[in-house]
C-alpha positions in Angstrom: 17.2 28.8 -32.4 20.8 29.4 -31.4 23.0 31.5 -33.5 26.7 32.2 -33.3 29.0 35.2 -34.0 31.9 34.8 -36.4 34.2 34.9 -33.4 32.4 32.1 -31.7 32.3 29.9 -34.8 36.0 30.5 -35.3 36.7 29.3 -31.8 34.5 26.3 -32.1 35.9 25.1 -35.4 39.5 26.2 -34.7 39.7 28.4 -37.8 40.5 32.0 -38.2 37.9 34.8 -38.6 39.6 35.7 -41.8 39.0 32.2 -43.1 35.3 32.5 -42.4 35.1 35.9 -44.1 36.8 34.4 -47.1 34.3 31.5 -47.3 31.5 34.0 -47.1 33.0 36.1 -49.8 33.3 33.2 -52.3 29.9 31.9 -51.4 31.2 28.6 -49.9 29.7 29.3 -46.4 27.4 32.3 -46.0 25.9 32.8 -42.6 22.2 32.1 -42.2 21.5 35.5 -40.6 22.8 38.9 -39.8 22.2 41.3 -37.0 20.5 44.7 -37.6 24.0 46.2 -37.6 25.0 43.7 -40.4 27.2 41.4 -38.3 27.2 37.7 -39.4 25.3 35.2 -37.3 25.8 31.5 -38.0 23.1 28.9 -37.4 23.5 25.2 -36.6 23.1 24.2 -40.3 25.9 26.6 -41.1 28.2 24.8 -38.6 27.2 21.5 -40.1 28.3 22.8 -43.6 31.5 24.2 -42.1 32.2 20.7 -40.7 31.8 19.2 -44.2 34.0 21.9 -45.7 36.8 21.4 -43.2 36.6 17.6 -43.7 37.1 17.9 -47.4 39.8 20.5 -46.9 41.7 18.1 -44.7 41.7 15.6 -47.5 43.1 18.1 -49.9 40.1 19.0 -51.9 40.2 22.5 -53.5 37.5 25.0 -52.4 35.8 25.1 -55.8 35.4 21.3 -55.8 34.1 21.3 -52.2 31.4 23.8 -53.2 30.3 21.6 -56.1 30.2 18.6 -53.8 28.1 20.2 -51.1 25.8 22.0 -53.5 24.9 18.8 -55.4 21.3 18.3 -54.3 21.3 14.8 -55.7 23.6 13.7 -52.9 21.9 13.0 -49.6 23.5 13.7 -46.2 23.7 9.9 -45.7 25.6 9.6 -49.0 27.9 12.3 -47.9 28.7 10.4 -44.8 29.2 7.2 -46.7 31.6 8.9 -49.1 33.5 10.5 -46.2 33.9 7.1 -44.5 35.4 5.7 -47.7 37.7 8.6 -48.1 38.8 8.3 -44.5 39.4 4.6 -44.8 41.5 5.2 -48.0 43.5 7.9 -46.2 44.1 5.6 -43.2 45.3 2.8 -45.5 47.6 5.2 -47.3 49.1 6.6 -44.0 49.6 3.0 -42.7 51.5 2.2 -45.9 53.6 5.4 -45.4 54.3 4.5 -41.8 55.4 1.0 -42.8 57.7 2.4 -45.4 59.2 4.9 -43.0 59.6 2.2 -40.3 61.3 -0.1 -42.9 63.7 2.8 -43.8 64.5 3.4 -40.2 65.2 -0.3 -39.6 67.4 -0.4 -42.7 69.3 2.6 -41.6 69.7 1.2 -38.1 70.9 -2.1 -39.4 73.2 -0.4 -41.9 71.7 -2.2 -44.8 70.2 0.2 -47.3 68.5 -2.4 -49.4 64.9 -3.3 -50.1 63.7 -6.8 -49.0 63.8 -7.8 -52.7 67.4 -6.6 -53.0 68.4 -8.4 -49.8 67.2 -11.7 -51.2 68.8 -10.9 -54.6 72.2 -10.2 -53.0 72.3 -12.6 -50.1 70.3 -15.5 -51.6 67.0 -17.2 -51.1 67.9 -18.5 -47.6 68.3 -14.9 -46.3 66.0 -14.0 -43.3 65.5 -10.4 -42.1 65.0 -11.8 -38.6 68.7 -12.5 -38.5 69.4 -8.7 -38.4 67.4 -8.1 -35.2 68.9 -11.2 -33.7 72.4 -10.0 -34.4 71.6 -6.6 -32.8 70.3 -8.4 -29.7 73.4 -10.5 -29.4 76.1 -7.9 -30.2 74.4 -4.5 -30.2 76.3 -3.3 -27.2 79.7 -4.2 -28.5 82.3 -1.8 -30.1 82.5 -4.1 -33.1 78.8 -3.8 -33.7 78.9 0.0 -33.5 81.9 0.1 -35.9 80.1 -2.2 -38.3 77.0 0.0 -38.3 79.0 3.1 -39.1 80.8 1.4 -42.0 77.8 -0.4 -43.5 75.5 2.7 -43.3 77.4 4.0 -46.3 77.0 0.8 -48.4 74.7 0.6 -51.3 73.6 -2.4 -53.4 76.8 -2.4 -55.4 78.9 -2.5 -52.2 76.9 -5.5 -50.9 77.2 -7.3 -54.2 81.0 -6.8 -54.1 81.2 -8.1 -50.5 79.1 -11.1 -51.4 81.3 -11.8 -54.4 84.4 -11.6 -52.2 82.8 -13.9 -49.6 81.9 -16.4 -52.3 85.5 -16.3 -53.6 86.9 -16.7 -50.1 84.6 -19.7 -49.4 85.7 -21.3 -52.7 89.3 -20.9 -51.5 88.5 -22.5 -48.1 86.9 -25.5 -49.9 89.8 -25.8 -52.2 92.4 -25.9 -49.4 90.3 -28.2 -47.3 89.6 -30.6 -50.2 93.3 -30.7 -51.0 93.8 -32.4 -47.6 95.7 -29.5 -46.0 95.9 -29.7 -42.2 94.2 -26.9 -40.3 97.6 -25.7 -39.0 99.3 -25.8 -42.4 100.5 -22.6 -44.0 97.8 -22.8 -46.7 95.0 -23.3 -44.2 96.2 -20.5 -41.9 96.6 -18.2 -44.9 93.0 -18.9 -45.9 91.9 -18.3 -42.3 93.8 -15.0 -42.2 92.1 -14.0 -45.5 88.7 -14.8 -43.8 89.6 -12.5 -40.8 90.9 -9.8 -43.1 87.6 -9.8 -45.1 85.7 -9.0 -42.0 88.1 -6.3 -41.0 88.0 -4.7 -44.4 84.3 -4.6 -44.7 82.7 -4.6 -41.2 84.8 -4.1 -38.1 88.4 -4.6 -36.8 88.3 -8.4 -36.3 91.0 -9.1 -33.8 92.4 -12.6 -33.4 90.3 -13.0 -30.2 87.2 -12.0 -32.0 88.1 -14.4 -34.8 88.5 -17.2 -32.3 85.0 -16.5 -31.0 83.6 -16.5 -34.5 85.3 -19.9 -35.1 83.6 -21.2 -32.0 80.2 -19.9 -33.2 80.7 -21.8 -36.5 80.4 -25.0 -34.4 78.0 -23.9 -31.7 75.3 -22.3 -33.9 73.8 -25.0 -36.2 72.9 -22.3 -38.8 76.6 -21.2 -39.2 77.7 -24.8 -39.1 75.3 -25.7 -41.9 76.6 -22.8 -44.0 80.0 -24.3 -44.1 78.9 -28.0 -44.1 76.8 -27.3 -47.2 80.0 -26.1 -48.9 81.9 -29.3 -47.9 81.2 -31.8 -45.2 83.7 -31.3 -42.4 84.6 -27.7 -43.4 83.0 -26.1 -40.3 85.3 -28.0 -37.9 88.3 -27.5 -40.2 87.8 -23.8 -40.5 87.4 -23.5 -36.7 90.7 -25.3 -36.2 92.4 -23.2 -38.9 91.2 -20.0 -37.2 92.6 -21.2 -33.9 95.9 -22.2 -35.4 96.2 -18.9 -37.3 95.4 -16.9 -34.1 98.0 -18.9 -32.2 100.7 -18.2 -34.8 100.2 -14.5 -34.4 
């Protein structure tokens, strides 16, 4: 039968000799034999027990509880393995949940929106889709405006987003009011509303130049989702806002 010195066991199990001495002193793992000179000699069964000890230690069990578990004669080796499998599965599930939480936090920080999914729907409405965030980064992630927006919005909390949403709702109401009154897109009232739209973006996200604003106006017609946003407020509003943005930019 093979036996091992304390140094050999320490190297095999990747623990310190001091740890093995401590386990012996508290009766958790006593070597099966000793040399005539009194040196510890560990047997294969001792290594099996050490493996069990280290497993439970990895899962955070205190040494006293580990001793009680391993010294319970009513529990068979097969039952120990079954229990370990359950504990490992539970730990894996927990770590996966932690990883998902960290990944979500990283994405939120990267997108500059420090809100939970529930808060995003609460603030932005039931039509909000998180996929819009990654799409926006793919389309504009290499622009200066995007980088500036990320720096600004990284500081925003839920209250900030609620304020921005309220301002946007008020601005949309103003656009509908001016449009419904029959004002031409190049009228003073329409251009003032378009300017307020541009200023809202500049105040909260990035410096929205008139050229950028023109591009946004074009997108309100080319992207059906943006078109629907304004058409749902008032039929014809998307085209009218596009024209008002162009007229306002031209006047400046």
